[in-house]
N, C-alpha and C positions, 0 to 999 in steps of 0.2 A: 792635757787629758786625752784628747784622742789619739795621740802618738803612744802613751802609755798603754792603752787599750789596745791598740793596734800590736804592739810589741808582745804584750800578754796574749792576743790570739795568737801570733806567730809561733810564740815558745809553746802554746799548747798544741798547736798543729804539728810542730816538731816532735813534741812528747807522743803524740799518737802515731807518727810516721815511725818513730825509733820502737814503739810496741808493737806495731804490725810488722816491721822487719824482724824483729826478734821472735815473732810468732812463727812468720815463714821460716825462717832459719831454722828453728827447732821441729816443724813441720817436715821441712826437707829431710834433715836427718833421720827422724823416724821413718819416713817413707822409703829413702835410700837404705838404710839400715834393714829394712823389713825385706826389699828387692834383692840386696846382695846376699841375705842369708839362704835363700831358696836354691840357688846353684852351689853354694857351699855346702848345704846339709846334703844334696844328692851327691856331691863329690866325695864326699867323707863315707858315703853309704857303699858306694862302688868301688872306693880303694879297699875297703873292709872286704868286700865281697871278692876282688882280685885276690888279696892275701891269702883268704881262704882256699882259694883253689890252685894256690902256687905253693909249692914246696922248696922254692928257692928262697936261701936267707937273705939274700941281697934285696929280693923284692919284697919281702917281709919287712925288712928296716925301712926300704923306702917309702913303704904304706904306712908304717907308724909316723916317719916324718910328716907326710902328706896328714895325718888326722892330728897331729900336734899342731900343724900350722892351721887347720881350720878350727881347732878349739880358742887357739889363739887370738884368731880373728873375731870370734865371736866374742871373745873379752874385749877386744879394742873396740868394737862398736858400742857394747854396750856402755863402757867407759866414757866414750867420746861423746855419746848422747847423753849421758847424765851430766857430765861436766857443761856441755854446750846449755842445757837447760837451766841449771842453775847460773850461768854466766849470763844469760839473757832474761833473766829474771821471769823464767817459766814456772818456777816451783812456788807453788802457794802455801802459806803456814796457816792450818786451820787448827789450832788447839781444841781438845775434847776430852773429857773423861774416859779412859776406856782400861779394860784389865789387860794385864802385859801376859796372861796365858793366852789370850786369842793370838797374840804375835808369835808367842812361844810355839803353837800348834802350826803356823803356817811356817816357821821355820823348821819345824819337823818335817812337816809334808815334803819340804823342799830339799833340804839337806840330808836327812837321814839316809836315802838311798846313796849318796856320795861317800857318806861316814862309812856306810855299810860296806862299800866297794873296797876301802883302804883297810877295815878292819880295826877302825875307831869306833870308841864309843861317844856317842853323841848324847849330853845330858843336860837336863833343865832344872833348874831350882827356884823356889819363889814365886810361881806362878798365879797365887792369889792375890798379889799387890795391884793396887790401881794406881793407874799415873795420869796428870793432866799435861797433855802434850798434843802434837800432832801426831798420831798412830801410824800415818803412811811413811813420814819422814823416820820416825824412830825404826820403823821395820826396815827401811831402805839402809839406815845404818848399821844395824846389827847384820844384815843381808852380807853386806860387805866386809865385816869383822870376822862371820863365821865363815865366811867362804876362804878369808884369807887363814883363819886358824886351821881349818881342814887341809888346805892347800900346804901349808908349810909345817903340819905334823905328820910324822911317819909311824909313829908309835904312841899308844896311850890314848888320851881322850880329849874332848872338848867339851866346855862346861858353859852354859849361858844361866845366869843367875840374876837376880832381882833382890835387895835386901835394902833395909832403913838403915841410914847413918846421919845422924845430928840433922834430924829432921827432913831429909831428903832420901829419895829412893837412888840406889846404885844399881844401874845396869851393868853386868859385866860379862866378859867373854875371854874365859881362861883356856890356854892351851898347853900342851906339854910338848911343842914344837921346837923348832931350831933356835928360836930366841933372837932376840937383837942386841948387838953390843952397845954398850952405854954411849958411846961417841957418834953412834948413826940416829939415837932415837931422837936427837933434836931436830933432824932433817926429814923424817919418815912421813910428815904429813904436807911436805912441800911436793908441788906438781912437777912429775916426771922424775922423782927422785925413787931409784932403785937400790936396796941395801946390798952392799957388796958382802955376801955371806961368807963366813971363813970356810965350811964345808961346801963340798961340791952338791948343786942342785940338779933337780930332774928339770927336763925341758918342760912339764907342766909347771912346776915351781918358779920358772924363771920366766914366764909370759907375763905380757902385760905392758901397759906403758909407764906405770908408776904414777897412775891417777886414782886408783882405788881409794887410800888411806887421805888424799887431797880431797875427795868426793865426802867422805866421812867427815871431815874436819869442818869443810864448808856447810854441810847440813846440819851439824851439832851448833854450828854458829847460828844458822837461820832459826834454831828453834831454842836458843839460849842455853844450851846444855853444856858445860864444861865437859871437856874431853880429856883423859890422863892415861899414861901408859908407866906398867911396870915390867920390867923384861931382866932376863938372864941370859946370855949366849949359851946354847946347848941344854936349857931346863925349860923355856916357855916364856909366854908372856900372858898379860892380862891387860884387855882394855876396859876402862871404867866410863860411865856416861852419869853424870847426877841430872836429876829430873825431879820436878815437884811431885807430891804425892796427889792423888786424885780421889774423887768421890767415886761410890759404887756405880757404875754406868747402869741405864735403867733397863736395858734389853740385853746386856751380857753377863756374863759370870766367869768364873776360874775354867779353864780347859785341862783336860787330861793328857799329858805330853810325855807321860813315863813309860809308855810301851816301848818295846825292844823290837828289832828287825827280825824277821822269821829266817829261818835255814831250811834248805831242802835239798834236792838233789841236781836234777838238769833241765835243759829246755827241751828235752826229747819228746816228740809228739805233743806237746802242748799246740793248741787250735787259737790262732791269732787272727784277727778279723781287722783288716787295715782300711781306714777310709782317707784317701788324699788324693787331691784334683790335680797336682801338679805330676805329670806322667814320669818324668825322671826320680823324682823323689819315691812315687808310688813302686816303680820298677826296682829302685836302688832297695827299699824295704822289703819286698818280697823276696829278692834273690838273698839279703843278707839273713832275713828270718829263717828262710829255709835252710840255710848254710849253718846255722846254729841248732837245727834239728826239729824247728816248728813245722807244723802245719798251718799253712797261709792261704788267706782267701781275701782280695783286695777288690776295693770299688772306688770309683771316680766321685759319686755323688751320693748325697742323703737318699734319693729317691732309687737309685740302685741298690744299696746297701740293705733300705726297707724292705723293698721287693724280696730280696734273697732270703731275708729274716721270715717275711710270712710265708714263704714255701718251705723253709727249712724245719726239720724235725726238732722242737725246741729239747728233747732229751737227748738224742743221737749227733745234734751239732751244736750244740750250747758250747761257746767261745769260753776260752780259759782267760782272754784278756781282748780287749779293744784298743787300738792305736789309731787314733783320729786328729786329721789335721783341724785346726781352729776355723781357717778362714776358706769356706767352700763355695760352690758355685751358685750364682744368683743371689748374692747377700747372705746364703744360709751358712751356718755354723757348724761345727763339729759337736757342739752340745745338743743340737737337733738329732744328730746321728746317734750318739749315746743313748738318747732318751728312748728313740725307736727300736735299738737293737735292745736295751733292757728292758724294755716293754714286753718283747718277745720272749727273752731267755732268763731274765729276773733281774731286779734290781739291783743283785749283790755281784754282777760281773764286773772284774776290775777293770779299768780304763787310764789311758795316757792320751793326754792332749798334747801335742806337738804344735808350736805357732812361731812364726816369724815376726811377731808384733812384740814390740816391747813397751807398749802401753800399758798403764796400770788398769785394775779391774779383774784381771784375769784371775789372778790369786783367789779374788772372792767368789768368782764362779766355779772356782776347781773346790773350794772348802764347800760351796752351796750344793753342787751337783757331785760331790765324791769321785774326783779323780786326781790324777797328778799331772802337772804342768812340766813341760820341757820346751825352751827355746832355742830354735834354729840358729846356727847350724848346730846337731846333736852329734858329737863324735861317737862311733859304735859303742866304744866301751862304755859311755856314759848312758846310752841307750838299753845296752845289756844290763848294765847294773840297777837302772829302774825296773826293768822287765824282772829280773832277779828278785828284785824288792816285792814287787805288787805278786809275784807268784809264789815267793817263798823258795827260790832255787838257787843255788849255787854251784858252780863246778867244783871238780874235785880239787881239794887244796884251798878252797876258799875264794877261787880266782874268777871273778866275773867276767 
């Protein structure tokens, strides 16, 4: 009996040690990802500033390659962090009743500027349905699917829909993209598998480790949601996720996600306030934004930006946009900077939050405090697309 008790204690101790090691591994990847994103973000900004100052076609091509590499590395960090969390048991499943419109609204906030940049229509249908599942994991699945749909669609639209079928709810992501040949469809959910498309793909479309759909498949398995694919090469794809219907959530209701992206003219003479404590990133942003025609004032701290705001004329110096880093000095956050600036210039001043962290929770803050979120490293084209979306500006010909 004593021997059995000792063995049970040893097994329990080994289990706790394994769990602690897994947590440490996940925390390490998260911290390393955050720290590596900072110099990558600055590198992309300065590379684009160099491109603007050079009329050499070869330099322009080299800068485009640098920006493509920065964007690809951002995707690799995110994929590796996600797969590590899943493999180490760092993903908790907490089902609850929720309205799918809440997720659709977050997806629209995140992806509409990206679709806007490519000239694609991003549409949502069926946002009144209620689901019983883990809303965080459902959102992560849809984020991966919508990201892929936009990436591999050059013309047309992406549709995210929810509808009833045989007593279940069918969450679907439709696209009019390149499609997937039938012989490849059995393999696309495998780790590190990349579809050999028949047509030439852009560097943006080729990026990645081939982990995105493997992550989707594993997350779908965690929430017991069957995942299927229908696709035709050259015509598009539809991914379908089956989930149980839910009850009306107590504090939530359907969201309106039907609005369209605004259109406008240019960034010329737009006044942008930047709050960023990393000198290289702050300098890169200032140089880049000025190169796009904007007037820029930048600050290192919440205190400095607040002091300037108090001394500024609210009518003559009202910003058109705030671009703020999330993690600032002495444990303060960009949310505080946004609040202070809006208190002076008006609650309707548009804001973009840039963060090097991939931890969950920022999306909820973005929704609560009315700003858009970008994760470092942000390549200049993506930043300009977001700025254009927030300000309703587009360069001639619709190119952001």
